[in-house]
N, C-alpha and C positions, 0 to 999 in steps of 0.2 A: 747083066739083067737087061741089057738093051735088046736082046734077042726076043722077039715076040712070036708067038704061034698063032694059028688061025683061030684059036679059041680065045686068045687074048684080045683086050680092047684098051687102048690108051685113055686114061682118065686125066683131064687137065686140072691142075691145082686152082681152087677158087681163091680169089683175092679177098673178097668180103666174107670173112668167116665171122662166126658169132662172137668170138672173143675180140676180134678186131673192131667190130661194130660197137661192142659194149665199151671198149677202150676209148674209141673215138667219141662216143656219147659222154663219157665221163670227162674226158679232156675238154670237150666243148662246153659242158656245163660249168666246169671249174673256170674256164676262161671267161665265160659269160658273167659268172658271179664276180670275178676279179675286175672285169671291165665296168660292171655296174657299181661296185664299191668305189672304184677310183673315180668314176664320173660324179657319183653323189657325194662322197666324202673325201675325196683325194685332195681337193683344194681347201678344205676347212681344217683349222688347227684345233685340236681337241686338248683340253686341260682338265684333268681329273681332280675334283676338289672333294674332300670328305664332307659328309652331310652335316656334321656338327659345326663346321666352319661357315655354313651358309646361313644368311639372315634373310628371311622372306617377310616382306611388309607391303602395305598398300602404297602404290605410286601416287605422289602428290606433286603438284606444280609449286616449286620453291626455287629459291636462288641456289645455283649450283657453285659450290666452292671447290676448287681444285688446288691442292697444295703440291708444289713441285720442289723437291729438295735440291738446293743449289749450294755449292761450295764457294765461299768468297770471304772477304775481309770487311768487317763492320767498322766504320769510321765515324767519329762524332761530327755533327754539323757545326758546332761551335766549340772552340777550345779556349779555356781560360787558364792563364798561368798565375798561380798565387805566390806572391812575394812576401817574404817574412822581413819585417823591419829590423828585428833583432834575431840573429841566428841562434840556434841551440840544438839540443839533443832531443829527438823524438821520444817522449815518454808514454804517450797514450794516443791511440787512433780511435776517435769517437764515431766515425761514419765509415761504413764499408764501401768499397768500390761499387758503383752502379746505383747507389741509393739516391732517392729524390730528396733534395734539401731546398730550404727557403733562404732568403737573404738573412745573413747574420748567424746562421746555424754554425755552431762550433764543429770543426772538422778534426783538427790535430792539436795536441798540446806539446809545447816545447819546454825545455829546461835549460835555463842559462844561469849558472851559479854565480858568475861574475856580475851579472845584472842584479841578481837578488841581493848580493852583498852590497853593491852600490846603493840600492834602495835602502837597505838597513843602515848603511853608513850615513845617508842623507837624513834619514829619520832621527838618528842619534844626534847629528849636528843641529837639526831643527829643535830638538828637545833641549839641547845645551843652550842654544840662543834664547829660547823662551825662558829657561832658568836664569840666564844672565839678565834678561830683561826684568824679571821679577826681582832678582837681587838688587839691580841698579834702582828700581823703583823703590824698594824697601829702604836702600841706603839714603836716597834722596828724601824720602819721607822722614827718616830719622834725623837727617841734617835740618830739615825744615822745622821739626818739633824742637830740636836743640836750640836753633836760632830763636825760635818763638819763646822758649823758656828763658833764654839769655836776655831777650828784650824785656820780658816781664820783670826779671830781676833788676835789670838796669833802670827800668822806669820806676820800680819801687825805691831804688837807692836815690834816684834823682828827686823823687817826691819827698823822701826823707830829708835829704840835704837841703832842698828848697825850704822846707818848714824850719829846719834848724837855723838856717841863715836868717830867715825872717824873724825868728825869736831873739837870736843873738844881736841883730841890728837894733832891736828895741832897747836892749839892756847894755849896749856897748857904752852909751854915754854915762850910764849910772855906775859903770865899773863892774857890772855883773860878768862880763867877758872881755877878752882883750882883742885888739885889732888883729893880732897874729892868729888867734883861733878862728876869727871870722874869715880871714884870708885863706886859711888852710881848708875851711869848708867850701869856700868858693872855688878853690883849686880842684878839690875833689869833685865838686859838682861839674866843673868844666870837663874833667877827665871822663866822668861817667857819660856825659853827653856825647863826647867824641867816640867813646867805646860804643855807645848805642848807634851812633851814625855808621861806624865801621860794621857793626853787626848787620844793620840794614843793607849796607852795600854788599856785604858777603852773601846775605840772603838773596839779593837781586841777582848777583853773579851765579850763585848755585842754581837759582830758578831758570836762568837763561841756559846755563850749561846742561842742566837736567833736561830741559825741553829739547835741546839740540841732540844730546846723547840718546834720549828715548826715541826721537825721530829716526836717528840712524839705526838703532836696534830694530825698530818696527820695520823699516825698509829692508833691512837684512833678513828679517823673518819672512817678509812678503816674497823676497826673491828666492828664499829657500823653499817656501811653499810652492812657488811656480816651478822651481826645479824638481821638487819632489812630485808634483803632479805630472810633469813630463816623464819622470822616472816610472811612475806608476802606469802611465799610458804605455810606455815601452814594455813594462812588465805584463800588462794586459795583452799586448800584441803578441806574446808568446802563445796565445790561443789563436790559432789561424781559423778564421771564419769565412764562410762563403760570401762572395761579393754580391 
């Protein structure tokens, strides 16, 4: 096909054809749009949010609070260690951790069986000592009444013997009685007087002994009351309270 005749004319191929021009225009337009979008929106981060999640309201000038979540350990400013005077088993927790309390608020209840038995034993001893005090007081009162009755009887015998001696002294000269009978009355009168003195002395000794023993019993009861009060305080200390 390279051979040409006189009738033939070589036609050169055109570079800018219609298809090429259209292709260049489309490529240029696409490139322009890409450059424009990149320049306008390329440096901006876009986050798509659903419409129902948006809240639109009027802007007001207020204090802006921003909360930043931070992971860390929370430690108390002050630490108070509670010491129990008497140990025991925890039976009840009255206040939960983190609750606000005031001074004297009951926190924990402990149980100490030995301490409770000790308090019961001391109460029983105190009751026994009080009963002993009452029994001793009653016994002394009975002795006092018996001595008083004996003295009344002795005084009555002395009075009777004194009158009998006085009557017989009058008739002894006339033979109405004998000297022996008069002397027997005087001996009996002397014996009754000595018995009366012995009863008075016994009454005095019993009174002094009674006062001494009663004082000892009262002191023993006071000591037991003090010990019992301490035991009750220890029992109350089983309730741990806030300082």
